[in-house]
VEXTITI-593635 format. One record per residue: residue in three letters; z, y, x of N, C-alpha, C, O in turn. Coordinates in steps of 0.05 Angstrom, whole numbers, padded with zeros to 5 digits, always signed. Last residue first. Layout:
// VEXTITI-593635
ALAZYXZYXZYXZYX...
//
This chain:
// VEXTITI-593635
ALA+01619+02668+02514+01627+02647+02530+01625+02619+02516+01631+02599+02527SER+01610+02710+02478+01586+02698+02493+01593+02674+02510+01575+02661+02521VAL+01659+02721+02458+01639+02710+02440+01616+02698+02455+01605+02678+02447TYR+01686+02741+02504+01696+02717+02491+01675+02704+02473+01672+02680+02472ALA+01656+02786+02516+01657+02764+02537+01667+02738+02523+01657+02716+02529MET+01664+02816+02470+01636+02807+02478+01637+02784+02497+01622+02765+02496VAL+01719+02824+02474+01708+02809+02452+01680+02798+02458+01674+02775+02453ALA+01719+02855+02521+01733+02829+02521+01724+02812+02498+01721+02787+02501LEU+01691+02899+02505+01680+02883+02526+01692+02856+02527+01679+02836+02532MET+01727+02919+02465+01700+02911+02457+01687+02893+02479+01673+02873+02472CYS+01771+02931+02498+01774+02910+02478+01747+02900+02468+01743+02876+02464ALA+01749+02970+02531+01758+02945+02543+01761+02924+02522+01754+02901+02528THR+01740+03010+02491+01716+02998+02506+01725+02972+02519+01710+02952+02518ILE+01791+03021+02474+01771+03010+02455+01748+02997+02470+01739+02975+02462VAL+01812+03041+02523+01824+03016+02511+01805+03004+02490+01801+02980+02489ALA+01779+03086+02530+01779+03065+02550+01791+03039+02539+01781+03017+02546LEU+01793+03116+02484+01765+03106+02487+01764+03084+02508+01749+03065+02504SER+01845+03127+02500+01840+03111+02476+01812+03100+02475+01807+03077+02467ALA+01837+03160+02544+01852+03135+02547+01846+03116+02524+01843+03092+02527VAL+01810+03203+02520+01797+03186+02539+01810+03160+02544+01796+03140+02546THR+01851+03221+02485+01825+03213+02475+01811+03195+02494+01801+03174+02486TRP+01893+03234+02520+01897+03213+02501+01871+03203+02489+01868+03179+02484SER+01867+03274+02549+01876+03251+02564+01880+03227+02544+01872+03205+02549VAL+01858+03313+02510+01835+03301+02524+01843+03275+02537+01828+03256+02536LEU+01912+03323+02499+01894+03313+02477+01870+03300+02490+01862+03279+02481GLN+01932+03342+02547+01943+03319+02536+01924+03307+02515+01921+03282+02514VAL+01903+03389+02553+01899+03368+02572+01910+03342+02561+01897+03321+02566ALA+01923+03418+02508+01894+03412+02511+01890+03389+02529+01875+03371+02523GLU+01977+03422+02520+01969+03406+02497+01940+03399+02499+01932+03377+02491LYS+01972+03457+02566+01984+03430+02568+01976+03412+02545+01969+03389+02550LYS+01950+03503+02543+01935+03488+02563+01946+03459+02565+01931+03440+02566LYS+01947+03541+02498+01963+03516+02498+01948+03496+02517+01936+03477+02509GLY+01917+03586+02490+01938+03587+02510+01955+03562+02512+01975+03561+02527ASP+01875+03582+02456+01899+03591+02444+01922+03593+02464+01944+03600+02457VAL+01839+03555+02489+01834+03584+02484+01859+03597+02472+01864+03620+02477TYR+01862+03504+02486+01861+03518+02511+01858+03548+02507+01872+03564+02520LEU+01852+03491+02432+01879+03493+02442+01881+03508+02467+01899+03525+02470MET+01796+03490+02433+01810+03509+02415+01839+03513+02425+01849+03535+02425VAL+01789+03448+02468+01779+03475+02475+01792+03496+02459+01799+03518+02468PRO+01809+03405+02438+01822+03414+02463+01813+03441+02472+01829+03456+02483ALA+01771+03403+02394+01799+03412+02389+01813+03420+02415+01827+03440+02415GLY+01722+03389+02424+01724+03411+02405+01753+03422+02403+01758+03446+02408PHE+01718+03343+02455+01726+03367+02468+01730+03392+02450+01740+03413+02458ILE+01706+03299+02421+01724+03295+02444+01734+03322+02455+01757+03324+02464LEU+01675+03318+02380+01697+03299+02375+01716+03299+02397+01740+03299+02392LEU+01636+03350+02406+01654+03361+02385+01678+03343+02381+01701+03353+02379GLY+01612+03312+02439+01625+03336+02451+01645+03349+02431+01667+03357+02438MET+01592+03277+02401+01612+03268+02419+01627+03292+02433+01651+03292+02436VAL+01554+03310+02377+01575+03299+02361+01598+03291+02379+01622+03296+02374THR+01520+03323+02421+01534+03344+02407+01557+03334+02391+01578+03346+02391ALA+01502+03272+02436+01518+03288+02456+01533+03310+02442+01555+03317+02450SER+01474+03258+02389+01498+03243+02398+01515+03259+02419+01539+03259+02418LEU+01433+03296+02389+01452+03295+02368+01478+03281+02376+01500+03291+02371VAL+01407+03281+02437+01416+03309+02433+01438+03309+02412+01459+03321+02415LEU+01392+03228+02423+01409+03233+02447+01422+03261+02444+01446+03264+02448LEU+01359+03235+02380+01384+03221+02375+01404+03227+02400+01428+03230+02396MET+01318+03259+02406+01332+03275+02387+01359+03262+02380+01378+03276+02375LEU+01302+03216+02439+01311+03241+02451+01327+03258+02431+01346+03271+02439MET+01286+03180+02398+01308+03174+02416+01319+03198+02430+01343+03200+02433GLY+01243+03208+02374+01267+03202+02358+01291+03194+02375+01313+03201+02368ILE+01207+03209+02417+01216+03234+02405+01243+03228+02389+01263+03243+02392PRO+01199+03154+02426+01212+03171+02447+01222+03198+02435+01244+03207+02443ALA+01176+03141+02375+01200+03129+02384+01213+03146+02406+01237+03150+02405MET+01127+03165+02365+01150+03176+02351+01177+03164+02363+01198+03177+02361ILE+01091+03137+02396+01093+03165+02400+01120+03175+02388+01134+03191+02401LYS+01095+03085+02378+01097+03089+02407+01100+03119+02413+01111+03126+02434ILE+01084+03093+02323+01112+03085+02332+01115+03090+02362+01136+03099+02370ALA+01031+03104+02325+01049+03125+02315+01078+03119+02324+01093+03137+02330PRO+01007+03056+02342+01008+03080+02360+01027+03101+02350+01039+03116+02367SER+01053+03002+02326+01030+03019+02320+01031+03043+02339+01051+03049+02351ASP+01074+02938+02345+01078+02967+02349+01051+02982+02343+01030+02975+02353PRO+01073+02887+02293+01064+02898+02320+01070+02928+02320+01070+02942+02299SER+01129+02855+02262+01107+02875+02261+01099+02885+02288+01117+02891+02305ASN+01171+02820+02270+01145+02810+02261+01122+02830+02259+01099+02822+02255PRO+01219+02846+02285+01203+02831+02306+01176+02820+02297+01160+02813+02313ASN+01240+02907+02273+01227+02885+02258+01210+02870+02278+01189+02879+02287GLN+01291+02952+02273+01276+02933+02289+01265+02911+02271+01280+02899+02256LEU+01325+02982+02243+01298+02991+02245+01280+02970+02259+01255+02970+02255SER+01376+02961+02249+01362+02958+02224+01334+02964+02224+01319+02954+02207ALA+01390+02979+02300+01385+02950+02296+01370+02945+02270+01354+02926+02268ILE+01399+03034+02288+01377+03025+02305+01370+02996+02302+01346+02989+02303PHE+01445+03027+02255+01421+03040+02245+01397+03031+02262+01377+03023+02251LEU+01481+03005+02290+01473+02989+02267+01447+03001+02255+01429+02986+02247ALA+01486+03048+02326+01476+03022+02336+01466+03005+02312+01445+02992+02314ILE+01508+03087+02292+01481+03092+02305+01470+03065+02314+01447+03060+02310ALA+01557+03063+02280+01538+03069+02259+01510+03073+02270+01490+03063+02259THR+01581+03060+02332+01575+03036+02317+01554+03041+02294+01537+03024+02289VAL+01586+03115+02343+01570+03098+02360+01562+03073+02345+01538+03065+02346TYR+01623+03129+02302+01597+03142+02304+01578+03124+02319+01556+03119+02310ALA+01667+03097+02314+01654+03094+02289+01626+03105+02289+01607+03093+02279PHE+01681+03119+02364+01674+03091+02363+01658+03086+02336+01638+03071+02336ALA+01695+03172+02348+01673+03167+02366+01662+03139+02365+01638+03134+02366GLY+01740+03158+02316+01718+03172+02305+01692+03169+02323+01670+03164+02312LEU+01773+03137+02355+01763+03119+02334+01739+03132+02320+01721+03118+02312ALA+01783+03184+02385+01769+03160+02398+01757+03141+02377+01735+03131+02380ASN+01810+03214+02347+01783+03224+02359+01769+03201+02370+01744+03199+02366VAL+01855+03183+02339+01836+03186+02317+01809+03197+02327+01788+03189+02317MET+01878+03188+02390+01869+03162+02381+01850+03164+02358+01831+03148+02356GLY+01890+03243+02389+01872+03231+02410+01860+03205+02402+01837+03199+02406LYS+01926+03244+02346+01900+03258+02343+01880+03247+02365+01857+03243+02358LYS+01968+03215+02369+01955+03206+02345+01928+03219+02342+01909+03205+02335PRO+01984+03250+02413+01974+03223+02418+01958+03212+02393+01936+03200+02396ILE+01999+03298+02382+01975+03297+02399+01965+03269+02405+01941+03264+02403ASN+02024+03320+02329+02024+03293+02340+01998+03290+02358+01979+03278+02348VAL+02012+03373+02318+02039+03365+02322+02041+03339+02337+02057+03336+02355PHE+01969+03408+02308+01969+03392+02332+01997+03383+02338+02006+03386+02361ASN+01952+03448+02272+01953+03420+02263+01954+03401+02287+01941+03380+02286ASN+01942+03500+02280+01970+03494+02278+01973+03464+02270+01995+03455+02263ARG+01885+03502+02281+01900+03507+02305+01930+03499+02303+01941+03492+02324GLN+01847+03451+02252+01862+03475+02248+01881+03477+02272+01892+03458+02282PHE+01813+03407+02252+01813+03424+02275+01829+03449+02272+01826+03468+02287PHE+01817+03383+02200+01828+03369+02224+01831+03388+02248+01849+03384+02264MET+01839+03427+02148+01819+03413+02164+01830+03402+02189+01851+03411+02198
//
């Protein structure tokens, strides 16, 4: 499995894979939300009640998934006494997320121009 304790030979690669996993998750959620929108139907009372509940549940689920993807493996490393590797993995994951975010913002700026 990906989170096995002896499976941390290539920490930069694992950080990048974590960031790509987070990006894939966020993209899937965004596509799911976009597919639910129907501009031709009026909002019913049930939708007005269920939408906030659904969004809050999605927030909780998203925070859990992102916490596991970004901090799960580093916490295991830290508990095993591999503090340097844990910090490196978090650093590579955050740096990779920053690069992906910058690329996405650049594409958005290019497409909207």
